[in-house]
mmCIF file of the N, C-alpha and C atoms, coordinates in Angstrom:
data_MODEL
# 
_entry.id   MODEL 
# 
loop_
_atom_site.group_PDB 
_atom_site.id 
_atom_site.type_symbol 
_atom_site.label_atom_id 
_atom_site.label_alt_id 
_atom_site.label_comp_id 
_atom_site.label_asym_id 
_atom_site.label_entity_id 
_atom_site.label_seq_id 
_atom_site.pdbx_PDB_ins_code 
_atom_site.Cartn_x 
_atom_site.Cartn_y 
_atom_site.Cartn_z 
_atom_site.occupancy 
_atom_site.B_iso_or_equiv 
_atom_site.pdbx_formal_charge 
_atom_site.auth_seq_id 
_atom_site.auth_comp_id 
_atom_site.auth_asym_id 
_atom_site.auth_atom_id 
_atom_site.pdbx_PDB_model_num 
ATOM 1   N N  . MET A 1 1  ? 13.291  -18.706 -30.896 1.00 0.00 ? 1  MET A N  1 
ATOM 2   C CA . MET A 1 1  ? 14.259  -18.599 -31.808 1.00 0.00 ? 1  MET A CA 1 
ATOM 3   C C  . MET A 1 1  ? 15.520  -19.596 -31.524 1.00 0.00 ? 1  MET A C  1 
ATOM 4   N N  . GLU A 1 2  ? 15.733  -19.768 -29.817 1.00 0.00 ? 2  GLU A N  1 
ATOM 5   C CA . GLU A 1 2  ? 16.797  -20.759 -29.377 1.00 0.00 ? 2  GLU A CA 1 
ATOM 6   C C  . GLU A 1 2  ? 16.403  -22.247 -29.842 1.00 0.00 ? 2  GLU A C  1 
ATOM 7   N N  . LEU A 1 3  ? 14.848  -22.145 -29.650 1.00 0.00 ? 3  LEU A N  1 
ATOM 8   C CA . LEU A 1 3  ? 14.619  -23.765 -29.604 1.00 0.00 ? 3  LEU A CA 1 
ATOM 9   C C  . LEU A 1 3  ? 14.829  -24.320 -30.985 1.00 0.00 ? 3  LEU A C  1 
ATOM 10  N N  . GLN A 1 4  ? 14.292  -23.308 -31.917 1.00 0.00 ? 4  GLN A N  1 
ATOM 11  C CA . GLN A 1 4  ? 14.640  -23.773 -33.426 1.00 0.00 ? 4  GLN A CA 1 
ATOM 12  C C  . GLN A 1 4  ? 16.151  -24.126 -33.695 1.00 0.00 ? 4  GLN A C  1 
ATOM 13  N N  . ARG A 1 5  ? 16.576  -23.313 -33.146 1.00 0.00 ? 5  ARG A N  1 
ATOM 14  C CA . ARG A 1 5  ? 18.441  -23.540 -33.697 1.00 0.00 ? 5  ARG A CA 1 
ATOM 15  C C  . ARG A 1 5  ? 19.001  -24.780 -32.772 1.00 0.00 ? 5  ARG A C  1 
ATOM 16  N N  . ILE A 1 6  ? 18.385  -24.929 -31.325 1.00 0.00 ? 6  ILE A N  1 
ATOM 17  C CA . ILE A 1 6  ? 18.452  -26.431 -31.188 1.00 0.00 ? 6  ILE A CA 1 
ATOM 18  C C  . ILE A 1 6  ? 18.057  -27.716 -31.712 1.00 0.00 ? 6  ILE A C  1 
ATOM 19  N N  . SER A 1 7  ? 16.799  -27.232 -32.207 1.00 0.00 ? 7  SER A N  1 
ATOM 20  C CA . SER A 1 7  ? 16.514  -28.518 -32.818 1.00 0.00 ? 7  SER A CA 1 
ATOM 21  C C  . SER A 1 7  ? 16.589  -28.716 -34.030 1.00 0.00 ? 7  SER A C  1 
ATOM 22  N N  . ALA A 1 8  ? 17.424  -27.741 -35.015 1.00 0.00 ? 8  ALA A N  1 
ATOM 23  C CA . ALA A 1 8  ? 17.966  -27.659 -35.971 1.00 0.00 ? 8  ALA A CA 1 
ATOM 24  C C  . ALA A 1 8  ? 19.433  -28.228 -35.936 1.00 0.00 ? 8  ALA A C  1 
ATOM 25  N N  . ARG A 1 9  ? 20.068  -28.127 -34.809 1.00 0.00 ? 9  ARG A N  1 
ATOM 26  C CA . ARG A 1 9  ? 21.072  -29.057 -34.918 1.00 0.00 ? 9  ARG A CA 1 
ATOM 27  C C  . ARG A 1 9  ? 20.955  -30.601 -34.242 1.00 0.00 ? 9  ARG A C  1 
ATOM 28  N N  . GLY A 1 10 ? 19.651  -30.921 -34.188 1.00 0.00 ? 10 GLY A N  1 
ATOM 29  C CA . GLY A 1 10 ? 19.491  -32.179 -33.605 1.00 0.00 ? 10 GLY A CA 1 
ATOM 30  C C  . GLY A 1 10 ? 19.277  -32.487 -32.074 1.00 0.00 ? 10 GLY A C  1 
ATOM 31  N N  . GLY A 1 11 ? 19.249  -31.365 -31.539 1.00 0.00 ? 11 GLY A N  1 
ATOM 32  C CA . GLY A 1 11 ? 19.649  -31.590 -30.297 1.00 0.00 ? 11 GLY A CA 1 
ATOM 33  C C  . GLY A 1 11 ? 18.182  -31.633 -29.597 1.00 0.00 ? 11 GLY A C  1 
ATOM 34  N N  . ASP A 1 12 ? 18.074  -32.302 -28.367 1.00 0.00 ? 12 ASP A N  1 
ATOM 35  C CA . ASP A 1 12 ? 16.617  -32.906 -27.805 1.00 0.00 ? 12 ASP A CA 1 
ATOM 36  C C  . ASP A 1 12 ? 16.318  -31.813 -26.536 1.00 0.00 ? 12 ASP A C  1 
ATOM 37  N N  . PHE A 1 13 ? 14.973  -31.446 -26.385 1.00 0.00 ? 13 PHE A N  1 
ATOM 38  C CA . PHE A 1 13 ? 14.943  -30.587 -24.970 1.00 0.00 ? 13 PHE A CA 1 
ATOM 39  C C  . PHE A 1 13 ? 13.663  -31.208 -24.441 1.00 0.00 ? 13 PHE A C  1 
ATOM 40  N N  . ASP A 1 14 ? 13.708  -31.206 -23.102 1.00 0.00 ? 14 ASP A N  1 
ATOM 41  C CA . ASP A 1 14 ? 12.516  -31.707 -22.506 1.00 0.00 ? 14 ASP A CA 1 
ATOM 42  C C  . ASP A 1 14 ? 11.606  -30.696 -22.395 1.00 0.00 ? 14 ASP A C  1 
ATOM 43  N N  . GLN A 1 15 ? 10.326  -30.990 -22.904 1.00 0.00 ? 15 GLN A N  1 
ATOM 44  C CA . GLN A 1 15 ? 9.456   -29.751 -23.016 1.00 0.00 ? 15 GLN A CA 1 
ATOM 45  C C  . GLN A 1 15 ? 8.728   -29.383 -21.537 1.00 0.00 ? 15 GLN A C  1 
ATOM 46  N N  . VAL A 1 16 ? 8.718   -30.223 -20.860 1.00 0.00 ? 16 VAL A N  1 
ATOM 47  C CA . VAL A 1 16 ? 7.930   -30.346 -19.352 1.00 0.00 ? 16 VAL A CA 1 
ATOM 48  C C  . VAL A 1 16 ? 9.462   -29.554 -18.532 1.00 0.00 ? 16 VAL A C  1 
ATOM 49  N N  . ALA A 1 17 ? 10.304  -29.564 -18.841 1.00 0.00 ? 17 ALA A N  1 
ATOM 50  C CA . ALA A 1 17 ? 11.544  -28.885 -18.096 1.00 0.00 ? 17 ALA A CA 1 
ATOM 51  C C  . ALA A 1 17 ? 11.342  -27.530 -18.505 1.00 0.00 ? 17 ALA A C  1 
ATOM 52  N N  . LEU A 1 18 ? 11.512  -27.216 -20.046 1.00 0.00 ? 18 LEU A N  1 
ATOM 53  C CA . LEU A 1 18 ? 11.494  -25.753 -20.805 1.00 0.00 ? 18 LEU A CA 1 
ATOM 54  C C  . LEU A 1 18 ? 10.149  -25.163 -19.907 1.00 0.00 ? 18 LEU A C  1 
ATOM 55  N N  . ALA A 1 19 ? 8.748   -25.880 -19.962 1.00 0.00 ? 19 ALA A N  1 
ATOM 56  C CA . ALA A 1 19 ? 7.507   -25.034 -19.149 1.00 0.00 ? 19 ALA A CA 1 
ATOM 57  C C  . ALA A 1 19 ? 8.097   -24.798 -17.729 1.00 0.00 ? 19 ALA A C  1 
ATOM 58  N N  . GLU A 1 20 ? 8.422   -25.619 -17.153 1.00 0.00 ? 20 GLU A N  1 
ATOM 59  C CA . GLU A 1 20 ? 8.549   -25.298 -15.517 1.00 0.00 ? 20 GLU A CA 1 
ATOM 60  C C  . GLU A 1 20 ? 9.663   -23.752 -15.679 1.00 0.00 ? 20 GLU A C  1 
ATOM 61  N N  . VAL A 1 21 ? 10.863  -23.903 -16.688 1.00 0.00 ? 21 VAL A N  1 
ATOM 62  C CA . VAL A 1 21 ? 11.506  -22.801 -16.441 1.00 0.00 ? 21 VAL A CA 1 
ATOM 63  C C  . VAL A 1 21 ? 10.521  -21.205 -16.855 1.00 0.00 ? 21 VAL A C  1 
ATOM 64  N N  . LEU A 1 22 ? 10.143  -21.532 -17.747 1.00 0.00 ? 22 LEU A N  1 
ATOM 65  C CA . LEU A 1 22 ? 9.214   -20.547 -18.249 1.00 0.00 ? 22 LEU A CA 1 
ATOM 66  C C  . LEU A 1 22 ? 8.103   -19.831 -17.059 1.00 0.00 ? 22 LEU A C  1 
ATOM 67  N N  . ALA A 1 23 ? 7.257   -21.090 -16.323 1.00 0.00 ? 23 ALA A N  1 
ATOM 68  C CA . ALA A 1 23 ? 6.321   -20.463 -15.255 1.00 0.00 ? 23 ALA A CA 1 
ATOM 69  C C  . ALA A 1 23 ? 7.392   -20.012 -14.273 1.00 0.00 ? 23 ALA A C  1 
ATOM 70  N N  . ALA A 1 24 ? 8.500   -20.920 -14.018 1.00 0.00 ? 24 ALA A N  1 
ATOM 71  C CA . ALA A 1 24 ? 9.242   -20.015 -12.782 1.00 0.00 ? 24 ALA A CA 1 
ATOM 72  C C  . ALA A 1 24 ? 9.672   -18.318 -12.996 1.00 0.00 ? 24 ALA A C  1 
ATOM 73  N N  . ARG A 1 25 ? 9.931   -18.016 -14.569 1.00 0.00 ? 25 ARG A N  1 
ATOM 74  C CA . ARG A 1 25 ? 10.232  -16.805 -14.992 1.00 0.00 ? 25 ARG A CA 1 
ATOM 75  C C  . ARG A 1 25 ? 9.204   -15.790 -14.727 1.00 0.00 ? 25 ARG A C  1 
ATOM 76  N N  . GLU A 1 26 ? 7.991   -16.653 -15.217 1.00 0.00 ? 26 GLU A N  1 
ATOM 77  C CA . GLU A 1 26 ? 6.670   -15.690 -15.317 1.00 0.00 ? 26 GLU A CA 1 
ATOM 78  C C  . GLU A 1 26 ? 6.312   -15.189 -13.728 1.00 0.00 ? 26 GLU A C  1 
ATOM 79  N N  . GLY A 1 27 ? 6.457   -16.160 -12.793 1.00 0.00 ? 27 GLY A N  1 
ATOM 80  C CA . GLY A 1 27 ? 6.196   -16.065 -11.381 1.00 0.00 ? 27 GLY A CA 1 
ATOM 81  C C  . GLY A 1 27 ? 6.864   -15.097 -10.651 1.00 0.00 ? 27 GLY A C  1 
ATOM 82  N N  . ALA A 1 28 ? 8.442   -14.876 -11.101 1.00 0.00 ? 28 ALA A N  1 
ATOM 83  C CA . ALA A 1 28 ? 8.999   -14.051 -10.545 1.00 0.00 ? 28 ALA A CA 1 
ATOM 84  C C  . ALA A 1 28 ? 8.643   -12.480 -10.697 1.00 0.00 ? 28 ALA A C  1 
ATOM 85  N N  . LYS A 1 29 ? 8.178   -12.412 -12.022 1.00 0.00 ? 29 LYS A N  1 
ATOM 86  C CA . LYS A 1 29 ? 7.716   -11.215 -12.422 1.00 0.00 ? 29 LYS A CA 1 
ATOM 87  C C  . LYS A 1 29 ? 6.171   -10.879 -11.681 1.00 0.00 ? 29 LYS A C  1 
ATOM 88  N N  . VAL A 1 30 ? 5.586   -11.711 -11.488 1.00 0.00 ? 30 VAL A N  1 
ATOM 89  C CA . VAL A 1 30 ? 4.389   -11.653 -10.553 1.00 0.00 ? 30 VAL A CA 1 
ATOM 90  C C  . VAL A 1 30 ? 4.564   -11.493 -9.502  1.00 0.00 ? 30 VAL A C  1 
ATOM 91  N N  . SER A 1 31 ? 5.787   -12.057 -8.581  1.00 0.00 ? 31 SER A N  1 
ATOM 92  C CA . SER A 1 31 ? 6.090   -11.763 -7.353  1.00 0.00 ? 31 SER A CA 1 
ATOM 93  C C  . SER A 1 31 ? 6.422   -10.362 -7.009  1.00 0.00 ? 31 SER A C  1 
ATOM 94  N N  . ILE A 1 32 ? 7.132   -9.667  -8.025  1.00 0.00 ? 32 ILE A N  1 
ATOM 95  C CA . ILE A 1 32 ? 7.643   -8.462  -7.625  1.00 0.00 ? 32 ILE A CA 1 
ATOM 96  C C  . ILE A 1 32 ? 6.482   -7.374  -7.872  1.00 0.00 ? 32 ILE A C  1 
ATOM 97  N N  . ALA A 1 33 ? 5.681   -7.750  -8.649  1.00 0.00 ? 33 ALA A N  1 
ATOM 98  C CA . ALA A 1 33 ? 4.677   -6.677  -8.665  1.00 0.00 ? 33 ALA A CA 1 
ATOM 99  C C  . ALA A 1 33 ? 3.623   -6.982  -7.486  1.00 0.00 ? 33 ALA A C  1 
ATOM 100 N N  . ARG A 1 34 ? 3.358   -7.941  -7.115  1.00 0.00 ? 34 ARG A N  1 
ATOM 101 C CA . ARG A 1 34 ? 2.746   -8.388  -5.693  1.00 0.00 ? 34 ARG A CA 1 
ATOM 102 C C  . ARG A 1 34 ? 3.611   -7.686  -4.910  1.00 0.00 ? 34 ARG A C  1 
ATOM 103 N N  . TYR A 1 35 ? 4.870   -7.673  -4.770  1.00 0.00 ? 35 TYR A N  1 
ATOM 104 C CA . TYR A 1 35 ? 5.705   -7.047  -3.537  1.00 0.00 ? 35 TYR A CA 1 
ATOM 105 C C  . TYR A 1 35 ? 5.401   -5.553  -3.319  1.00 0.00 ? 35 TYR A C  1 
ATOM 106 N N  . VAL A 1 36 ? 5.910   -5.169  -4.905  1.00 0.00 ? 36 VAL A N  1 
ATOM 107 C CA . VAL A 1 36 ? 5.357   -3.452  -4.829  1.00 0.00 ? 36 VAL A CA 1 
ATOM 108 C C  . VAL A 1 36 ? 4.141   -3.086  -4.749  1.00 0.00 ? 36 VAL A C  1 
ATOM 109 N N  . ALA A 1 37 ? 3.069   -3.970  -4.702  1.00 0.00 ? 37 ALA A N  1 
ATOM 110 C CA . ALA A 1 37 ? 1.782   -3.481  -4.572  1.00 0.00 ? 37 ALA A CA 1 
ATOM 111 C C  . ALA A 1 37 ? 1.414   -3.765  -3.063  1.00 0.00 ? 37 ALA A C  1 
ATOM 112 N N  . SER A 1 38 ? 2.052   -4.656  -2.414  1.00 0.00 ? 38 SER A N  1 
ATOM 113 C CA . SER A 1 38 ? 1.620   -4.769  -1.025  1.00 0.00 ? 38 SER A CA 1 
ATOM 114 C C  . SER A 1 38 ? 2.879   -3.454  -0.257  1.00 0.00 ? 38 SER A C  1 
ATOM 115 N N  . VAL A 1 39 ? 3.745   -2.976  -0.394  1.00 0.00 ? 39 VAL A N  1 
ATOM 116 C CA . VAL A 1 39 ? 4.428   -1.885  -0.027  1.00 0.00 ? 39 VAL A CA 1 
ATOM 117 C C  . VAL A 1 39 ? 3.857   -0.678  0.056   1.00 0.00 ? 39 VAL A C  1 
ATOM 118 N N  . LEU A 1 40 ? 3.049   -0.505  -1.433  1.00 0.00 ? 40 LEU A N  1 
ATOM 119 C CA . LEU A 1 40 ? 2.190   0.787   -1.501  1.00 0.00 ? 40 LEU A CA 1 
ATOM 120 C C  . LEU A 1 40 ? 1.408   0.439   -0.266  1.00 0.00 ? 40 LEU A C  1 
ATOM 121 N N  . VAL A 1 41 ? 0.337   -0.567  -0.487  1.00 0.00 ? 41 VAL A N  1 
ATOM 122 C CA . VAL A 1 41 ? -0.580  -0.608  0.769   1.00 0.00 ? 41 VAL A CA 1 
ATOM 123 C C  . VAL A 1 41 ? -0.259  -0.206  1.798   1.00 0.00 ? 41 VAL A C  1 
ATOM 124 N N  . LEU A 1 42 ? 0.640   -0.633  2.577   1.00 0.00 ? 42 LEU A N  1 
ATOM 125 C CA . LEU A 1 42 ? 1.523   -0.770  3.653   1.00 0.00 ? 42 LEU A CA 1 
ATOM 126 C C  . LEU A 1 42 ? 1.530   0.862   3.678   1.00 0.00 ? 42 LEU A C  1 
ATOM 127 N N  . LEU A 1 43 ? 2.247   1.461   3.031   1.00 0.00 ? 43 LEU A N  1 
ATOM 128 C CA . LEU A 1 43 ? 2.220   3.027   3.098   1.00 0.00 ? 43 LEU A CA 1 
ATOM 129 C C  . LEU A 1 43 ? 1.308   3.425   2.962   1.00 0.00 ? 43 LEU A C  1 
ATOM 130 N N  . GLY A 1 44 ? 0.505   3.613   2.207   1.00 0.00 ? 44 GLY A N  1 
ATOM 131 C CA . GLY A 1 44 ? -0.937  3.922   2.319   1.00 0.00 ? 44 GLY A CA 1 
ATOM 132 C C  . GLY A 1 44 ? -1.734  4.070   4.176   1.00 0.00 ? 44 GLY A C  1 
ATOM 133 N N  . LEU A 1 45 ? -1.503  2.675   4.521   1.00 0.00 ? 45 LEU A N  1 
ATOM 134 C CA . LEU A 1 45 ? -2.117  2.462   6.172   1.00 0.00 ? 45 LEU A CA 1 
ATOM 135 C C  . LEU A 1 45 ? -1.327  3.300   6.866   1.00 0.00 ? 45 LEU A C  1 
ATOM 136 N N  . CYS A 1 46 ? 0.051   3.531   6.731   1.00 0.00 ? 46 CYS A N  1 
ATOM 137 C CA . CYS A 1 46 ? 1.227   4.290   7.553   1.00 0.00 ? 46 CYS A CA 1 
ATOM 138 C C  . CYS A 1 46 ? -0.045  5.788   7.458   1.00 0.00 ? 46 CYS A C  1 
ATOM 139 N N  . GLY A 1 47 ? 0.032   6.097   6.447   1.00 0.00 ? 47 GLY A N  1 
ATOM 140 C CA . GLY A 1 47 ? -0.348  7.591   5.905   1.00 0.00 ? 47 GLY A CA 1 
ATOM 141 C C  . GLY A 1 47 ? -1.521  7.811   6.634   1.00 0.00 ? 47 GLY A C  1 
ATOM 142 N N  . ALA A 1 48 ? -2.317  7.022   6.581   1.00 0.00 ? 48 ALA A N  1 
ATOM 143 C CA . ALA A 1 48 ? -3.673  7.328   7.369   1.00 0.00 ? 48 ALA A CA 1 
ATOM 144 C C  . ALA A 1 48 ? -3.602  7.058   8.746   1.00 0.00 ? 48 ALA A C  1 
ATOM 145 N N  . ILE A 1 49 ? -2.984  6.367   9.305   1.00 0.00 ? 49 ILE A N  1 
ATOM 146 C CA . ILE A 1 49 ? -2.792  6.410   10.498  1.00 0.00 ? 49 ILE A CA 1 
ATOM 147 C C  . ILE A 1 49 ? -1.959  7.559   11.182  1.00 0.00 ? 49 ILE A C  1 
ATOM 148 N N  . TRP A 1 50 ? -1.014  7.897   10.706  1.00 0.00 ? 50 TRP A N  1 
ATOM 149 C CA . TRP A 1 50 ? -0.190  9.180   10.913  1.00 0.00 ? 50 TRP A CA 1 
ATOM 150 C C  . TRP A 1 50 ? -1.347  10.662  11.027  1.00 0.00 ? 50 TRP A C  1 
ATOM 151 N N  . GLY A 1 51 ? -2.122  10.627  9.304   1.00 0.00 ? 51 GLY A N  1 
ATOM 152 C CA . GLY A 1 51 ? -3.286  11.559  9.189   1.00 0.00 ? 51 GLY A CA 1 
ATOM 153 C C  . GLY A 1 51 ? -4.486  11.561  10.179  1.00 0.00 ? 51 GLY A C  1 
ATOM 154 N N  . LEU A 1 52 ? -4.678  10.414  10.882  1.00 0.00 ? 52 LEU A N  1 
ATOM 155 C CA . LEU A 1 52 ? -5.828  10.287  12.254  1.00 0.00 ? 52 LEU A CA 1 
ATOM 156 C C  . LEU A 1 52 ? -4.996  10.686  13.454  1.00 0.00 ? 52 LEU A C  1 
ATOM 157 N N  . SER A 1 53 ? -3.831  10.371  13.434  1.00 0.00 ? 53 SER A N  1 
ATOM 158 C CA . SER A 1 53 ? -3.159  10.665  14.997  1.00 0.00 ? 53 SER A CA 1 
ATOM 159 C C  . SER A 1 53 ? -2.906  12.254  14.903  1.00 0.00 ? 53 SER A C  1 
ATOM 160 N N  . GLY A 1 54 ? -2.440  12.716  13.926  1.00 0.00 ? 54 GLY A N  1 
ATOM 161 C CA . GLY A 1 54 ? -2.388  14.239  13.883  1.00 0.00 ? 54 GLY A CA 1 
ATOM 162 C C  . GLY A 1 54 ? -4.013  15.009  14.233  1.00 0.00 ? 54 GLY A C  1 
ATOM 163 N N  . LEU A 1 55 ? -4.994  14.276  13.495  1.00 0.00 ? 55 LEU A N  1 
ATOM 164 C CA . LEU A 1 55 ? -6.354  14.881  13.676  1.00 0.00 ? 55 LEU A CA 1 
ATOM 165 C C  . LEU A 1 55 ? -6.427  15.127  15.070  1.00 0.00 ? 55 LEU A C  1 
ATOM 166 N N  . VAL A 1 56 ? -6.330  13.775  16.053  1.00 0.00 ? 56 VAL A N  1 
ATOM 167 C CA . VAL A 1 56 ? -6.559  13.716  17.221  1.00 0.00 ? 56 VAL A CA 1 
ATOM 168 C C  . VAL A 1 56 ? -5.960  14.551  18.025  1.00 0.00 ? 56 VAL A C  1 
ATOM 169 N N  . VAL A 1 57 ? -4.709  14.767  17.735  1.00 0.00 ? 57 VAL A N  1 
ATOM 170 C CA . VAL A 1 57 ? -3.802  15.414  18.256  1.00 0.00 ? 57 VAL A CA 1 
ATOM 171 C C  . VAL A 1 57 ? -4.567  17.288  18.349  1.00 0.00 ? 57 VAL A C  1 
ATOM 172 N N  . ASN A 1 58 ? -4.528  17.673  17.189  1.00 0.00 ? 58 ASN A N  1 
ATOM 173 C CA . ASN A 1 58 ? -5.107  18.961  17.186  1.00 0.00 ? 58 ASN A CA 1 
ATOM 174 C C  . ASN A 1 58 ? -6.525  19.114  17.514  1.00 0.00 ? 58 ASN A C  1 
ATOM 175 N N  . MET A 1 59 ? -7.227  18.042  17.633  1.00 0.00 ? 59 MET A N  1 
ATOM 176 C CA . MET A 1 59 ? -8.595  18.205  18.235  1.00 0.00 ? 59 MET A CA 1 
ATOM 177 C C  . MET A 1 59 ? -8.703  18.719  19.541  1.00 0.00 ? 59 MET A C  1 
ATOM 178 N N  . GLY A 1 60 ? -7.435  18.365  20.567  1.00 0.00 ? 60 GLY A N  1 
ATOM 179 C CA . GLY A 1 60 ? -7.396  18.833  21.756  1.00 0.00 ? 60 GLY A CA 1 
ATOM 180 C C  . GLY A 1 60 ? -7.719  20.197  22.230  1.00 0.00 ? 60 GLY A C  1 
ATOM 181 N N  . PRO A 1 61 ? -6.950  20.893  21.735  1.00 0.00 ? 61 PRO A N  1 
ATOM 182 C CA . PRO A 1 61 ? -7.318  22.599  21.890  1.00 0.00 ? 61 PRO A CA 1 
ATOM 183 C C  . PRO A 1 61 ? -8.736  23.017  21.382  1.00 0.00 ? 61 PRO A C  1 
ATOM 184 N N  . ALA A 1 62 ? -9.324  22.425  20.566  1.00 0.00 ? 62 ALA A N  1 
ATOM 185 C CA . ALA A 1 62 ? -10.869 22.722  20.262  1.00 0.00 ? 62 ALA A CA 1 
ATOM 186 C C  . ALA A 1 62 ? -11.892 21.980  21.183  1.00 0.00 ? 62 ALA A C  1 
ATOM 187 N N  . LEU A 1 63 ? -11.260 20.960  21.577  1.00 0.00 ? 63 LEU A N  1 
ATOM 188 C CA . LEU A 1 63 ? -12.252 20.133  22.737  1.00 0.00 ? 63 LEU A CA 1 
ATOM 189 C C  . LEU A 1 63 ? -12.195 20.898  24.006  1.00 0.00 ? 63 LEU A C  1 
ATOM 190 N N  . LYS A 1 64 ? -10.899 21.486  24.217  1.00 0.00 ? 64 LYS A N  1 
ATOM 191 C CA . LYS A 1 64 ? -10.781 21.918  25.740  1.00 0.00 ? 64 LYS A CA 1 
ATOM 192 C C  . LYS A 1 64 ? -11.366 23.293  25.807  1.00 0.00 ? 64 LYS A C  1 
ATOM 193 N N  . ASN A 1 65 ? -11.650 23.926  24.742  1.00 0.00 ? 65 ASN A N  1 
ATOM 194 C CA . ASN A 1 65 ? -12.348 25.343  24.585  1.00 0.00 ? 65 ASN A CA 1 
ATOM 195 C C  . ASN A 1 65 ? -13.763 25.065  24.637  1.00 0.00 ? 65 ASN A C  1 
ATOM 196 N N  . VAL A 1 66 ? -14.431 23.702  24.062  1.00 0.00 ? 66 VAL A N  1 
ATOM 197 C CA . VAL A 1 66 ? -15.835 23.519  24.035  1.00 0.00 ? 66 VAL A CA 1 
ATOM 198 C C  . VAL A 1 66 ? -15.988 23.438  25.515  1.00 0.00 ? 66 VAL A C  1 
ATOM 199 N N  . GLN A 1 67 ? -15.378 22.512  26.239  1.00 0.00 ? 67 GLN A N  1 
ATOM 200 C CA . GLN A 1 67 ? -15.121 22.613  27.803  1.00 0.00 ? 67 GLN A CA 1 
ATOM 201 C C  . GLN A 1 67 ? -15.298 23.539  28.619  1.00 0.00 ? 67 GLN A C  1 
ATOM 202 N N  . GLU A 1 68 ? -14.735 24.557  28.196  1.00 0.00 ? 68 GLU A N  1 
ATOM 203 C CA . GLU A 1 68 ? -14.773 25.787  28.996  1.00 0.00 ? 68 GLU A CA 1 
ATOM 204 C C  . GLU A 1 68 ? -15.633 26.650  28.854  1.00 0.00 ? 68 GLU A C  1 
ATOM 205 N N  . GLN A 1 69 ? -16.337 26.501  27.670  1.00 0.00 ? 69 GLN A N  1 
ATOM 206 C CA . GLN A 1 69 ? -17.580 27.195  27.185  1.00 0.00 ? 69 GLN A CA 1 
ATOM 207 C C  . GLN A 1 69 ? -18.957 26.661  27.594  1.00 0.00 ? 69 GLN A C  1 
ATOM 208 N N  . LEU A 1 70 ? -18.868 25.518  27.843  1.00 0.00 ? 70 LEU A N  1 
ATOM 209 C CA . LEU A 1 70 ? -19.800 24.251  28.698  1.00 0.00 ? 70 LEU A CA 1 
ATOM 210 C C  . LEU A 1 70 ? -19.802 24.869  30.485  1.00 0.00 ? 70 LEU A C  1 
ATOM 211 N N  . ASP A 1 71 ? -18.549 24.690  30.742  1.00 0.00 ? 71 ASP A N  1 
ATOM 212 C CA . ASP A 1 71 ? -18.446 25.053  32.162  1.00 0.00 ? 71 ASP A CA 1 
ATOM 213 C C  . ASP A 1 71 ? -18.948 26.727  32.537  1.00 0.00 ? 71 ASP A C  1 
ATOM 214 N N  . LYS A 1 72 ? -18.697 27.391  31.594  1.00 0.00 ? 72 LYS A N  1 
ATOM 215 C CA . LYS A 1 72 ? -19.646 28.608  31.889  1.00 0.00 ? 72 LYS A CA 1 
ATOM 216 C C  . LYS A 1 72 ? -20.592 28.942  31.384  1.00 0.00 ? 72 LYS A C  1 
ATOM 217 N N  . GLY A 1 73 ? -21.498 27.887  31.034  1.00 0.00 ? 73 GLY A N  1 
ATOM 218 C CA . GLY A 1 73 ? -23.085 28.070  30.607  1.00 0.00 ? 73 GLY A CA 1 
ATOM 219 C C  . GLY A 1 73 ? -23.188 28.969  29.349  1.00 0.00 ? 73 GLY A C  1 
ATOM 220 N N  . ALA A 1 74 ? -21.799 29.181  28.685  1.00 0.00 ? 74 ALA A N  1 
ATOM 221 C CA . ALA A 1 74 ? -22.068 29.482  27.378  1.00 0.00 ? 74 ALA A CA 1 
ATOM 222 C C  . ALA A 1 74 ? -22.420 29.017  26.276  1.00 0.00 ? 74 ALA A C  1 
ATOM 223 N N  . PRO A 1 75 ? -23.286 29.696  25.242  1.00 0.00 ? 75 PRO A N  1 
ATOM 224 C CA . PRO A 1 75 ? -23.542 28.532  24.022  1.00 0.00 ? 75 PRO A CA 1 
ATOM 225 C C  . PRO A 1 75 ? -22.196 28.270  23.467  1.00 0.00 ? 75 PRO A C  1 
ATOM 226 N N  . VAL A 1 76 ? -22.507 26.970  22.967  1.00 0.00 ? 76 VAL A N  1 
ATOM 227 C CA . VAL A 1 76 ? -21.125 26.778  22.200  1.00 0.00 ? 76 VAL A CA 1 
ATOM 228 C C  . VAL A 1 76 ? -21.076 26.891  20.430  1.00 0.00 ? 76 VAL A C  1 
ATOM 229 N N  . LYS A 1 77 ? -20.552 27.824  20.481  1.00 0.00 ? 77 LYS A N  1 
ATOM 230 C CA . LYS A 1 77 ? -20.166 28.041  18.753  1.00 0.00 ? 77 LYS A CA 1 
ATOM 231 C C  . LYS A 1 77 ? -19.385 27.160  18.137  1.00 0.00 ? 77 LYS A C  1 
ATOM 232 N N  . SER A 1 78 ? -19.559 27.111  16.848  1.00 0.00 ? 78 SER A N  1 
ATOM 233 C CA . SER A 1 78 ? -18.612 26.258  16.089  1.00 0.00 ? 78 SER A CA 1 
ATOM 234 C C  . SER A 1 78 ? -17.239 26.585  15.955  1.00 0.00 ? 78 SER A C  1 
ATOM 235 N N  . ALA A 1 79 ? -16.213 26.168  16.482  1.00 0.00 ? 79 ALA A N  1 
ATOM 236 C CA . ALA A 1 79 ? -14.900 26.461  16.560  1.00 0.00 ? 79 ALA A CA 1 
ATOM 237 C C  . ALA A 1 79 ? -14.189 26.388  15.352  1.00 0.00 ? 79 ALA A C  1 
ATOM 238 N N  . GLY A 1 80 ? -14.694 25.981  14.151  1.00 0.00 ? 80 GLY A N  1 
ATOM 239 C CA . GLY A 1 80 ? -14.091 25.659  12.698  1.00 0.00 ? 80 GLY A CA 1 
ATOM 240 C C  . GLY A 1 80 ? -13.204 24.765  12.799  1.00 0.00 ? 80 GLY A C  1 
ATOM 241 N N  . CYS A 1 81 ? -12.414 24.520  11.720  1.00 0.00 ? 81 CYS A N  1 
ATOM 242 C CA . CYS A 1 81 ? -11.210 23.582  11.311  1.00 0.00 ? 81 CYS A CA 1 
ATOM 243 C C  . CYS A 1 81 ? -10.239 24.595  11.067  1.00 0.00 ? 81 CYS A C  1 
ATOM 244 N N  . ARG A 1 82 ? -9.297  24.431  11.819  1.00 0.00 ? 82 ARG A N  1 
ATOM 245 C CA . ARG A 1 82 ? -8.041  25.123  11.479  1.00 0.00 ? 82 ARG A CA 1 
ATOM 246 C C  . ARG A 1 82 ? -7.065  24.148  10.977  1.00 0.00 ? 82 ARG A C  1 
ATOM 247 N N  . ILE A 1 83 ? -6.477  24.446  9.310   1.00 0.00 ? 83 ILE A N  1 
ATOM 248 C CA . ILE A 1 83 ? -5.431  23.262  8.703   1.00 0.00 ? 83 ILE A CA 1 
ATOM 249 C C  . ILE A 1 83 ? -3.997  23.915  8.695   1.00 0.00 ? 83 ILE A C  1 
# 
């Protein structure tokens, strides 16, 4: 619409410059989407690391129990997982 009005008034515009401006606008939209996607991936990785570290910390007492049973010579039973 704006280009038609400029053309109707006899104005001239550079198509190359116009294409560069439009490409820059589209590039900005894509870069925002890429940024948001990257942040979400980073948060997912942080969550996975946090969850695995919690698992390792909570496995300590279970492994200690297994070691105590092995030291006694008793058969090792499955301790099960407590969440």
